[in-house]
C-alpha positions in Angstrom: 9.6 -19.6 11.0 9.7 -22.2 8.3 8.6 -21.7 4.7 5.0 -22.9 4.0 3.6 -24.0 0.7 -0.1 -23.4 0.2 -2.4 -24.2 -2.6 -4.5 -21.2 -3.5 -8.2 -21.5 -3.9 -10.1 -19.7 -6.6 -11.1 -16.0 -6.1 -13.9 -15.6 -3.6 -17.3 -14.7 -5.0 -18.1 -11.0 -5.2 -20.4 -9.7 -2.4 -21.2 -6.2 -3.4 -23.9 -5.9 -0.8 -21.2 -6.3 1.9 -18.4 -4.3 0.2 -20.4 -1.1 -0.7 -23.0 1.1 0.8 -25.2 3.9 -0.4 -25.5 7.0 1.8 -28.9 8.6 2.2 -27.9 11.0 -0.6 -27.3 8.1 -3.0 -23.5 8.3 -2.9 -21.8 4.9 -3.1 -19.1 4.1 -0.5 -16.4 1.3 -0.5 -16.4 -0.4 2.9 -13.6 -2.8 2.4 -10.8 -1.0 4.2 -13.2 -0.2 7.1 -14.1 -3.9 7.4 -10.5 -4.8 8.0 -10.3 -2.8 11.2 -11.1 -3.8 14.7 -13.7 -2.4 17.0 -14.2 1.4 16.7 -10.7 2.1 15.2 -12.3 3.4 12.0 -14.4 6.0 13.8 -11.2 7.2 15.6 -9.6 8.3 12.3 -9.9 11.8 10.9 -12.8 12.4 8.5 -10.4 13.1 5.6 -8.8 9.6 5.9 -12.2 7.9 6.2 -13.4 9.7 3.1 -10.3 8.8 1.2 -10.4 5.1 2.0 -14.1 4.7 1.5 -14.1 6.4 -1.9 -15.8 4.1 -4.4 -13.7 3.9 -7.6 -15.7 2.4 -10.5 -14.1 0.2 -13.2 -12.1 2.3 -15.6 -11.8 5.2 -13.2 -8.9 6.5 -11.2 -8.2 8.9 -8.3 -5.1 11.0 -8.6 -3.0 12.5 -5.8 -0.2 15.1 -6.4 2.5 16.3 -4.1 6.2 15.9 -3.4 8.7 13.7 -1.7 10.0 15.6 1.3 12.5 13.2 2.7 14.1 9.9 1.9 16.5 8.0 4.1 18.4 4.9 2.9 20.9 3.1 5.0 23.6 1.1 3.2 21.6 -2.0 3.8 18.4 -0.2 2.6 20.1 1.0 -0.6 21.3 -2.5 -1.3 17.8 -3.9 -0.6 16.2 -1.3 -3.0 18.7 -2.4 -5.7 17.9 -6.1 -5.2 14.2 -5.3 -5.3 14.6 -4.2 -8.9 14.5 -7.9 -9.7 10.8 -7.9 -8.8 9.9 -4.6 -10.4 11.7 -2.0 -8.3 9.0 -1.3 -5.6 11.3 0.7 -3.3 12.8 4.2 -3.7 16.2 4.0 -5.5 17.5 7.5 -4.7 17.6 10.0 -1.8 16.3 13.1 -3.7 14.1 15.4 -1.6 11.5 18.0 -2.6 10.9 16.4 -5.9 7.4 16.0 -7.4 5.4 12.8 -6.9 2.1 11.6 -8.3 0.0 8.6 -7.1 -3.0 7.2 -9.0 -5.4 4.6 -7.7 -7.3 2.6 -10.3 -9.9 -0.1 -9.9 -8.5 -3.5 -10.9 -11.2 -5.3 -12.9 -9.3 -8.5 -12.8 -9.6 -9.3 -9.1 -11.7 -6.4 -7.7 -8.7 -4.8 -6.0 -6.9 -1.6 -6.7 -3.8 -0.8 -8.8 -1.6 1.8 -7.2 0.9 3.6 -9.5 3.5 5.9 -7.8 5.7 8.3 -9.7 8.7 9.8 -7.9 10.5 12.6 -9.6 14.3 12.9 -9.7 16.7 15.8 -9.8 18.3 14.2 -12.9 16.9 11.6 -15.2 13.5 10.0 -15.7 11.1 9.6 -12.7 10.9 6.3 -11.0 7.6 4.6 -11.5 6.3 1.9 -9.1 3.3 -0.4 -9.6 1.5 -2.6 -7.1 -1.9 -4.2 -6.7 -3.9 -4.2 -3.5 -6.0 -7.3 -3.3 -8.8 -7.8 -0.8 -7.9 -11.4 -0.2 -5.7 -13.7 1.9 -5.5 -14.5 5.6 -5.6 -10.9 6.7 -8.1 -9.7 4.1 -5.5 -7.5 2.3 -2.5 -8.2 0.2 -0.1 -6.1 -1.8 1.3 -7.7 -4.9 4.4 -6.1 -6.4 5.1 -8.4 -9.4 7.2 -11.5 -10.4 5.1 -13.6 -8.0 6.2 -11.5 -4.9 3.8 -10.0 -2.5 2.9 -9.6 1.2 -0.2 -9.8 3.4 -1.1 -6.6 5.3 -2.8 -5.7 8.5 -4.6 -2.4 8.9 -4.8 -0.5 12.2 -5.4 3.0 13.6 -2.8 4.7 15.8 -2.7 8.3 17.0 -5.2 9.4 14.4 -3.3 7.8 11.5 -4.0 4.7 9.3 -1.2 2.1 9.6 -0.6 -0.7 7.0 1.9 -3.3 8.3 3.4 -6.3 6.6 2.4 -9.6 8.1 3.9 -12.3 5.8 5.8 -12.2 2.6 5.0 -14.8 -0.1 6.0 -16.0 -3.6 3.2 -17.3 -5.9 3.6 -19.7 -8.8 0.2 -20.5 -10.4 -2.0 -21.9 -7.7 0.8 -22.5 -5.3 2.1 -20.0 -2.7 5.3 -20.1 -0.7 5.2 -18.2 2.6 8.7 -17.0 3.2 10.5 -17.5 6.5 11.2 -14.4 8.5 15.0 -14.7 7.9 14.4 -14.4 4.1 12.5 -11.1 4.4 13.7 -7.5 4.7 11.8 -7.0 8.0 8.6 -5.2 8.8 7.2 -2.7 6.4 5.0 0.1 7.7 3.1 2.6 5.6 1.5 5.4 7.7 -1.2 7.6 6.2 -1.7 10.8 8.3 -4.0 13.7 7.9 -2.6 17.3 7.5 -4.2 20.7 7.4 -5.7 22.2 4.2 -6.8 18.9 2.7 -3.3 17.4 2.5 -2.0 14.1 3.9 1.3 12.3 4.3 2.4 8.8 3.3 5.4 7.5 5.2 7.1 4.3 4.2 9.4 2.5 6.6 11.3 -0.8 6.6 12.6 -1.9 9.9 14.8 -5.0 10.2 14.9 -6.9 13.5 18.7 -6.9 13.5 19.8 -3.9 11.3 17.2 -1.5 12.4 15.8 1.2 10.1 16.7 0.4 6.5 14.5 2.9 4.6 12.2 5.8 5.3 10.4 7.9 2.8 7.8 10.6 3.5 5.7 12.3 0.8 2.9 14.9 1.1 -0.1 14.8 -1.2 -3.5 16.3 -2.0 -6.2 15.0 -4.2 -5.9 16.4 -7.7 -9.6 16.4 -8.5 -11.6 16.3 -5.2 
C-alpha cells in the first residue's frame, strides 16, 4: 500500500436530529456509535453495552469508569513500540504491572463534536501513566481516534460474540488541511479494542496490537464499572 496525501475538507455540518433521539420518557440518546454498525449488529449486543455507547454526554460533562488493569503483555517488539509511541504522546502501556487501579473518563469535545477519552493506569511504583485521545465521528469509516502530534487512525466498529469490537483501518498523519495515509509497512499492525459485558454491571476493555509478521505485540485487559451510574 502506498502513502496517500489527501486534502481535508472542513468539518461536516452538525445534524443533531440524526445523531440523537429522545426516548418516550424524554431521555436523550446518542446514536452515533449505533449508526456505524451494519444490519442488526447493534441489537445483538448486550443491553449494558448498548446503554453505555448510547449515553448522551452534554458539553462540559463527563462519564467516569473505575477499575483495575488485570493483565498486560508486552513482547520485546511491543515494548519497543510503546517506547517509540511516546514521541506522539505515549498512547500505549509502558509497563507490565497487573492488578493496579485504572480510571477512564469520557468527556464531550466541544471543538469537533467528538469525545475526549482520558485513561489513567496506576503503577506499583511512580506516578500513574495518563493517556489522552479524541474519538472523532468523521473520516471514511465514520470514526477516527486521534492520539496527538498529528497522528491518528480510522476505526471500524463491529459486534462479535456479544462484544463490541473497534479495529484500526488506516493510520494517518495530519498537517493542517493535509493528511498522509501511511502505508501498511509503516504501521504497527492491526489494533483491536474489545468491549465485553461482565456480571454485576462490570465490563472489560481489551487492547491488542497484532503485527502481520511479528504476531501479538501487546495485549492489555482492564475491568471497569461506571463510577456514577
